[in-house]
C-alpha positions in Angstrom: 82.3 53.5 100.5 82.2 57.1 99.5 82.5 58.6 95.8 85.9 59.3 96.5 86.6 55.5 97.4 84.6 53.7 94.8 86.7 54.2 91.8 85.5 57.8 90.8 87.8 59.5 93.0 91.3 59.8 94.6 91.8 56.2 95.5 91.8 54.9 92.0 93.4 56.8 89.2 90.9 56.3 86.5 90.6 56.3 83.6 94.3 54.3 83.2 96.5 55.8 80.6 97.0 54.5 77.1 100.8 54.6 75.9 101.9 54.1 72.4 104.3 51.4 71.8 107.0 52.1 69.3 108.7 48.9 68.2 110.4 47.9 65.0 108.9 44.3 65.4 105.4 46.3 65.2 106.2 48.2 62.5 107.8 45.5 60.4 104.3 43.6 60.6 102.2 46.9 60.1 100.6 46.5 63.3 99.8 49.2 65.8 100.0 48.5 69.8 99.0 50.6 72.7 99.3 49.6 76.4 96.5 50.1 78.7 98.3 51.0 82.2 95.9 49.7 84.3 98.8 48.8 86.4 98.9 52.5 87.7 95.3 52.6 88.8 96.6 52.3 92.5 100.1 51.1 94.0 98.5 48.6 96.2 95.2 47.5 94.4 96.2 47.8 90.6 93.8 47.6 87.6 92.0 44.4 87.1 92.2 43.9 90.7 90.4 47.1 91.7 87.7 46.7 89.0 87.4 43.0 90.3 86.8 44.2 93.7 85.0 47.4 93.8 81.5 46.1 93.4 82.3 43.1 95.8 83.5 45.6 98.5 80.2 47.5 98.1 78.2 44.5 98.1 79.9 43.2 101.2 79.2 46.6 103.0 75.6 46.5 102.0 75.1 42.9 103.3 76.5 44.2 106.8 79.8 41.9 106.2 82.9 43.1 108.1 85.1 40.0 107.2 86.4 39.0 103.4 87.5 35.4 102.9 89.0 34.3 99.8 91.3 31.9 98.2 94.7 32.0 96.1 98.2 30.6 95.6 101.2 31.5 97.3 102.0 34.1 94.7 98.6 35.4 93.9 98.1 39.1 93.2 94.5 38.6 94.2 95.4 37.7 97.8 97.7 40.6 98.0 94.9 43.1 96.7 92.3 41.8 98.9 94.7 42.2 101.9 95.3 45.8 100.8 91.5 46.6 100.1 90.4 45.2 103.6 93.0 47.3 105.3 92.0 50.6 103.5 88.3 50.0 103.7 88.1 48.6 107.0 87.4 44.9 106.4 88.8 42.2 108.2 90.6 39.6 105.6 91.2 36.0 105.5 93.4 34.1 102.8 92.8 30.7 102.3 96.2 29.6 100.4 96.8 26.4 98.3 99.5 23.9 99.4 101.5 23.8 102.6 102.6 26.9 104.8 106.3 27.6 104.0 108.5 30.1 106.2 109.7 32.6 105.7 106.7 34.0 103.8 107.3 35.2 100.2 106.9 38.7 99.6 103.2 38.5 98.4 102.2 36.7 101.5 104.3 38.6 103.7 102.7 41.8 102.3 99.1 40.3 103.0 99.9 39.4 106.6 101.4 43.1 107.3 98.1 44.3 105.9 96.0 42.5 108.5 95.3 39.3 106.4 95.1 36.1 108.6 96.2 33.2 106.5 95.1 29.5 106.7 96.3 26.8 104.4 94.4 23.8 102.6 96.3 20.9 101.1 96.2 20.6 97.3 93.6 18.0 97.3 91.1 19.8 99.7 91.8 23.0 97.8 90.7 21.5 94.6 87.2 21.1 96.7 87.4 24.4 97.8 83.8 25.5 96.8 82.2 22.3 98.1 79.6 22.6 101.0 81.8 20.7 103.4 85.0 22.6 103.0 83.1 25.9 103.1 81.2 25.0 106.1 84.5 24.3 108.0 85.8 27.6 107.1 82.5 29.1 107.9 83.0 27.5 111.5 86.4 28.6 111.9 86.4 32.3 110.8 82.6 33.0 111.3 80.4 34.9 108.8 82.4 36.0 105.7 81.7 37.9 102.3 82.9 35.3 100.1 85.3 36.1 97.2 86.5 33.4 94.7 89.7 32.5 93.8 91.2 35.3 91.5 88.4 37.6 92.7 86.4 36.5 89.6 82.4 36.6 89.9 79.5 38.2 88.2 80.2 41.5 90.1 83.9 41.5 89.0 83.3 40.9 85.5 80.7 44.1 85.5 83.6 45.8 87.1 86.2 44.8 84.4 83.7 45.7 81.4 83.9 49.2 82.4 87.6 49.1 81.3 86.6 49.2 77.7 84.4 52.5 78.1 87.6 54.4 79.0 89.2 53.7 75.7 88.5 56.6 73.5 90.8 55.4 70.4 89.6 53.1 67.9 91.0 49.6 68.1 90.4 46.1 66.7 91.9 43.6 69.4 92.1 44.0 73.3 94.4 41.6 74.9 94.8 40.6 78.6 96.5 37.8 80.9 94.0 35.3 81.9 94.3 33.4 85.4 90.6 32.8 86.5 88.8 34.2 83.4 87.0 37.3 85.0 89.2 39.8 83.5 88.6 38.3 79.8 85.1 37.9 80.6 84.3 41.6 81.5 86.5 43.0 78.7 84.8 40.9 75.8 81.3 41.9 77.5 82.2 45.4 77.0 83.2 45.2 73.4 81.3 46.7 70.6 81.0 45.9 66.9 83.8 43.6 65.4 85.9 44.1 68.1 87.7 41.2 69.6 89.4 40.1 72.9 92.2 37.8 73.2 93.4 36.2 76.5 96.6 34.7 77.3 96.3 31.8 79.7 99.2 32.0 82.5 98.8 28.6 83.7 99.0 25.0 82.0 95.8 23.3 80.6 94.1 26.5 80.4 91.7 25.2 77.9 89.3 24.9 80.8 89.1 28.7 81.0 86.8 29.1 78.0 83.9 27.3 80.0 84.7 29.6 82.9 84.6 32.6 80.7 81.2 31.6 79.5 80.1 31.0 83.2 81.2 34.3 84.3 79.5 36.1 81.5 76.3 34.3 82.2 76.6 35.1 85.9 77.2 38.7 85.4 74.8 39.2 82.5 72.4 36.2 81.8 74.1 35.6 78.5 77.5 35.0 77.1 79.5 36.4 74.0 81.5 34.8 71.2 84.0 37.7 70.7 86.8 36.4 72.4 89.7 33.5 72.4 92.1 32.1 74.5 95.7 31.4 73.6 96.7 28.4 75.8 100.5 27.9 74.5 102.6 30.5 76.4 102.2 29.5 80.0 106.0 28.5 80.3 105.3 25.6 82.6 102.3 26.8 84.5 101.3 29.3 87.0 104.1 31.2 88.6 106.4 29.2 86.4 109.2 31.0 84.4 112.2 30.2 81.9 115.3 31.9 80.9 113.5 32.9 77.5 110.7 34.5 79.5 113.3 36.6 81.8 115.1 37.5 78.8 111.9 38.9 77.1 111.2 40.9 80.4 114.7 42.2 80.2 114.6 42.9 76.7 111.0 44.7 77.1 112.3 46.9 79.9 115.2 48.1 78.0 113.2 49.0 74.9 110.1 50.5 76.5 111.1 51.5 80.2 108.3 49.2 81.6 108.9 45.8 83.5 106.1 43.4 83.0 105.2 41.3 85.6 106.6 37.9 85.0 103.6 35.9 86.2 101.1 37.4 84.3 101.7 40.4 81.7 104.8 39.1 80.7 103.4 35.9 79.4 100.7 38.0 77.6 103.4 40.3 76.0 105.6 37.4 74.9 102.5 35.5 73.5 101.2 38.7 71.6 104.5 39.6 70.0 105.1 36.0 69.0 101.6 35.7 67.3 102.5 39.2 65.6 105.6 37.9 64.5 103.9 34.8 63.2 101.8 36.9 61.0 98.6 36.3 63.0 97.5 40.1 62.7 96.8 41.5 59.1 98.7 44.8 58.6 96.9 47.7 59.9 95.5 45.7 63.0 95.1 48.1 66.1 95.8 46.2 69.4 95.6 47.1 72.8 97.5 45.2 75.5 96.1 45.5 79.0 98.8 45.6 81.9 97.3 45.3 85.1 
């Protein structure tokens, strides 16, 4: 990829902007909040998806791989972003989807197919074994040599890419928050922090305690060591991945009315709901400066 395509030029609008959030709920608790609008990096491959993919695409090209194979659920933003990246940068793409095929395809999978991705499906039991040698061998036999991207795009190269987000922030802050699905974004952001700054992830799936080990593993894969400057909130999943409730829908509508921003209900809405709940509960001392990443 040329410099104009590797995140430093016209393809990705970096650095993404910081937007001040004025809200009486924040003022009441003396908390300062800004949104890091990584969702504006690129309309097809937003924020953390581009940061995760960037160095992996470079590695695939350097290894002479012309096909990307990756994994995800039916509503996976990563599947969608990988299809878009393959279409833009000239890679064939294969998406291995958890569960049975359902037609018509939902918006995310339809978008992936429209951008050239070949979809295949694994039953949930097999999908849980997707990293085991026999499952990978069967996929390789079917699709040929591929550059393997893990579910959510989270690996060591992805962590290095997401860590760069922190370097774009020129204002002082104490806490930075993100939605957490596979742990890669949180792992990278935490690795990029300095001093007493802390990262706070909000798990978007049920039973998210396991993500703590994933963050440690990903940081070690990327840097050979792990940090302790982060925590994960696991109580704001709203029933599980891609699940929603009337309370979450009401929060999204209210947030849009207040601030003109409609957070993605699968990821960012859960993070913002949880963040405001923690602020209302007094979890942050007055004067705390928080950045919430929208991607």
